[in-house]
C-alpha positions, 0 to 999 in steps of 0.5 A, spaced: 172 609 174 175 607 167 182 607 170 179 603 176 176 598 171 183 597 167 187 596 174 182 591 176 183 587 169 190 587 170 190 585 177 186 579 175 190 577 169 197 578 172 196 576 179 201 571 180 207 575 177 212 573 182 217 579 182 212 584 184 205 582 185 200 586 180 194 588 185 189 594 183 194 598 188 200 597 184 197 597 177 193 604 179 200 606 181 203 605 175 197 608 171 198 615 175 205 616 173 202 617 166 199 623 163 192 623 161 194 623 153 198 617 154 194 612 159 190 609 154 196 608 149 199 604 155 193 600 157 192 598 149 200 596 150 198 592 156 192 589 153 197 586 148 202 582 153 202 575 152 202 572 159 204 565 161 202 563 168 205 558 172 199 553 170 200 555 163 207 554 163 207 547 166 202 545 161 206 547 155 212 544 158 209 537 160 205 537 153 211 538 149 216 534 153 210 528 152 211 529 144 218 530 144 219 523 148 214 519 144 218 522 137 224 520 140 222 513 143 219 512 135 226 513 133 229 508 138 231 512 143 228 510 150 228 515 156 235 512 159 238 515 153 235 522 154 239 528 158 236 534 160 240 540 162 239 546 165 243 552 162 243 558 167 245 559 174 241 556 180 235 560 182 234 562 175 229 560 170 232 554 167 233 550 173 226 552 175 223 549 169 227 543 169 225 542 177 218 543 175 218 538 169 222 533 173 217 533 178 211 533 174 213 528 169 217 524 173 224 524 169 228 521 174 223 515 175 223 514 167 231 513 168 233 520 164 239 524 166 239 531 169 245 535 169 247 542 170 250 545 163 256 548 167 258 541 170 263 540 165 265 533 168 258 531 169 256 532 162 263 528 160 262 522 164 254 522 162 255 522 155 261 518 155 257 512 159 251 513 154 255 514 148 249 516 144 242 519 145 239 526 146 241 532 150 234 536 152 235 543 154 230 547 158 228 554 159 222 558 160 223 563 154 228 564 149 229 571 145 235 572 141 238 566 142 245 569 144 245 567 152 243 560 150 248 559 144 253 561 149 251 556 154 250 551 149 257 552 146 260 551 153 257 545 154 258 542 147 266 542 149 265 536 154 260 532 150 263 525 147 259 521 143 253 522 138 247 526 141 241 530 138 240 536 141 233 539 143 230 545 146 224 545 151 221 552 152 214 555 153 215 561 148 221 563 143 222 569 139 222 568 131 229 571 132 231 565 137 228 560 133 232 562 127 238 562 130 237 555 134 235 552 127 241 554 124 245 551 130 242 544 129 237 545 135 230 542 134 225 547 138 219 544 142 215 550 144 208 552 145 209 559 142 213 562 137 213 570 138 213 573 132 215 580 131 208 582 128 206 581 135 210 586 138 206 593 138 213 597 139 217 593 134 219 596 127 216 590 123 209 590 127 203 594 125 198 593 131 199 600 133 198 607 129 204 611 127 203 617 132 201 612 138 207 608 137 212 613 136 209 616 143 210 610 147 217 609 144 219 616 146 216 614 153 220 608 153 227 611 151 226 617 157 225 611 162 231 607 160 236 611 155 239 605 153 235 599 152 228 603 152 225 597 147 229 592 151 235 587 149 237 588 142 231 593 141 226 586 141 220 590 144 218 583 146 211 582 149 211 575 153 211 576 160 212 569 164 209 569 171 216 568 174 220 574 171 219 578 165 225 578 160 230 583 159 227 584 152 220 588 154 219 595 153 221 600 159 214 602 160 212 595 162 219 594 166 220 600 169 227 604 171 232 600 175 230 600 183 223 602 180 226 610 180 223 614 178 219 610 174 215 604 177 214 598 172 208 594 172 213 588 170 219 589 174 225 584 173 227 581 180 234 585 179 230 592 178 227 592 185 229 596 190 234 593 195 230 591 202 235 593 207 234 590 214 230 593 219 
């Protein structure tokens, strides 16, 4: 009965997770892989997940964008001087977030410029035309800031004129916030993910020593490399559209979901569906 209650709770809370919908059945399957002594530890970890549903993600983006636009307007930058930039490939999180904000906030109707950060010519022409303004990057989650910095470095090679830089993001890790601040990028976010919020991070005191050590051991068994996620960040933010590659392996699962079935697999972790 206890396991059923935990599965039901997970299904209700994470029901709109896209890569693999969380149902009572899928949550139960995840739990059945764990030894009895480990199950309560895993469920305790699951309770600490910071989940951003589609509705919450949209709410944060709209609010932070409204605050940012108001601040820029007071600083003398109207909407026609704003360039919104997606930083990833089509189909990934950044273009999806920009599309969501574009439609909900009416960015094009306000005269804002929307660009793909990989479009060097487009960035060059737009910044040359405007001469000054603000470049606003959009994403759903920033961890260490490494990927963002790579995309930003490429984009800035094409910028002409004087442009302040901002990032709109529902959630960002404290490591990423520090890196972006050092780069001169001002961050507008709904959540700063502290190391202390991550039960399996060495800087956190959420879980007792033995229980924490046992979960870390399981994670390393599931994924020998990266058991605690990218750069051992052990993050606990999961977004409705996909989980970051920095979450613990016990939540994410194995590649192709074999031998360990994750409750929050990334799209690339799912088995290839072969045509029938």
